[in-house]
N, C-alpha and C positions, 0 to 999 in steps of 0.2 A: 828731322821730320818735315815732310812737305806740308805746305799750307792747304787747308781744306777750301780756301776761297775759290780757286779755279774750279774745283769740283761742284761747289755750291752754284756758282755761276752757270756751269754746264748743265746742272740739273734744272735750274730755272729756265734756261733757254730751250732745253729739250722737253720740258713738261708740257703735256697737252699740245704736242707738235708745235711748240713755240708760240702758242696763242694764249692769251689771258683767259682764265676760267670765268672771270667776270668781264663781260663784254658790253660794248655800247648798247643801250637799250635795256640792260638788266638792272635789277635793284642792286644797289651797293650792298655787299655782304657786311652785316653788322659785326662789330667787335668792340671789346672793352679792353683798355690797357692803361698802365700808369705812365704819364709823361716823365720826361727827365726831371721836371720840376716837382714830381711826386703827386700830381693831381690825377684823379681817375678821369679818363675820357671814354665816352661811349659814342661811336659814330652816330647812332640814331638820335642821340640828344642834340645833334646839330641840324636836325630837320628844320626847314624854314630858312636855312642859309645855303648858299652855294659853297661847295667844299672842293678843294684840290687835295686829293690823297696821293702823296708822292712817296714811292719806295725808293730808298737809297742805302748806300753803304759807304763807310769811310775809305775803303780800299778801291772804290769804283772811280776811275778818272773823270768820266763825264758827270758823275754825281758831284764831284768836287767843284766843277764849273757851275752846275745848275743851282746848287743849294744857296750859295751867297746871293744869286739873283732872285731866288724866291724869297729869301729873307728880306731883301731890299724892297720888294713889291708887297709884302705881307701887311705892313701897317696901312698902306694906301688902300689896299683891297678890303681890309677889315672894316674900314669906315663905310663900305658899300655892302656890308653883310656877307663877305666872303671870308672863309676860313681856309688857311693852308695847314695841313697836318702832314708832317714828314714821318713816315714809318721807317725806322732804321733796322736793317736786317743783320747787322754785325752780331757775331756770336758773343762778344764781350761789350756790354753797354758802355764800358769805360772808353772804348774807341770813339763812339758817338759823342760822348761828353767831351772828350779831348778835342775832337774836330770842331765842335761847336764853339768851345772855349777859345781855341787857337785862332779861329776866324772871327771871333766876336760876333756871333750869329744869334739873333733872337727869333726863334721859331718854336712852334709846338712840335716837339719830337716825342714819338712813341717808340721805345725800343721793342723789338720783336725778336728777342733772343731765342725763343722757343719755336719761332716760325709759324705760329698759329694764325697770324694775320696774313702774312705773305702766302701761306698755304691755301687761304680762301680765295685770293686774287690771282695767283700765278702770273705775275707780270711777265710780258714777253721779253723784256730787256731790262737792263739796269742803266739809268734809272727808268722808271715808268711812272706816269701819273694818270690818275682817274679823276675826271671832272664830273662832280655829282651835283645834280640840280637840287632845288629846295625840297623836292618831294622824295629825294633819295634814289633817283634814277641816274645811272652813269650815261652821260651825254657824249663824252669823248675819252679815248684812251690814247695817251701820247707815249710811244715807246722809244726809248733812247733820248739823247739830248745833244743837240749841236747849238753852238752860239747863234743866237738870233731866235731860237725856239721860244725864249721867254715872252716875246711879243705875241706869238700865236697863242701861248697858254693864257696870257693875260686877257686877250681878246675873247677866248672861249669862255673864261670866267665872267668877264664884265657883260657879255651878251646875255648870259643866263641871269645876271643880277638885275637887269633892266625891268 
């Protein structure tokens, strides 16, 4: 049986003409989910903080490069009132758990196995991140990831946290 991953990726890229449903200037679509740690997280409960909402999957090669860099910057940014939330779109949450464990990463990960969160955002590429200001407005959408993009993302976040 062929993997559904390429089909899912194609659907993500083709949805809404490959544009995010949530765009720069829009209010971030609220959601609630359980983290890998078992805690309930509601995006709107983070109002007052700057948030990076990052969509990733364990099978996505650029995601595998980006996530460790986000995990490295997360503790430093948290001290400035910035939260990084990694939404994993794998169909099997065990894949996200295994990836996080094998790379010894500490991040807040929300599995989205039913695609209810990713369906609200429709990210243009994998990975994609949405920079959300303290009032819940999306200020930047970063589609894809190339080495070096982490500096741009960190700058977007720290500019909003000032």
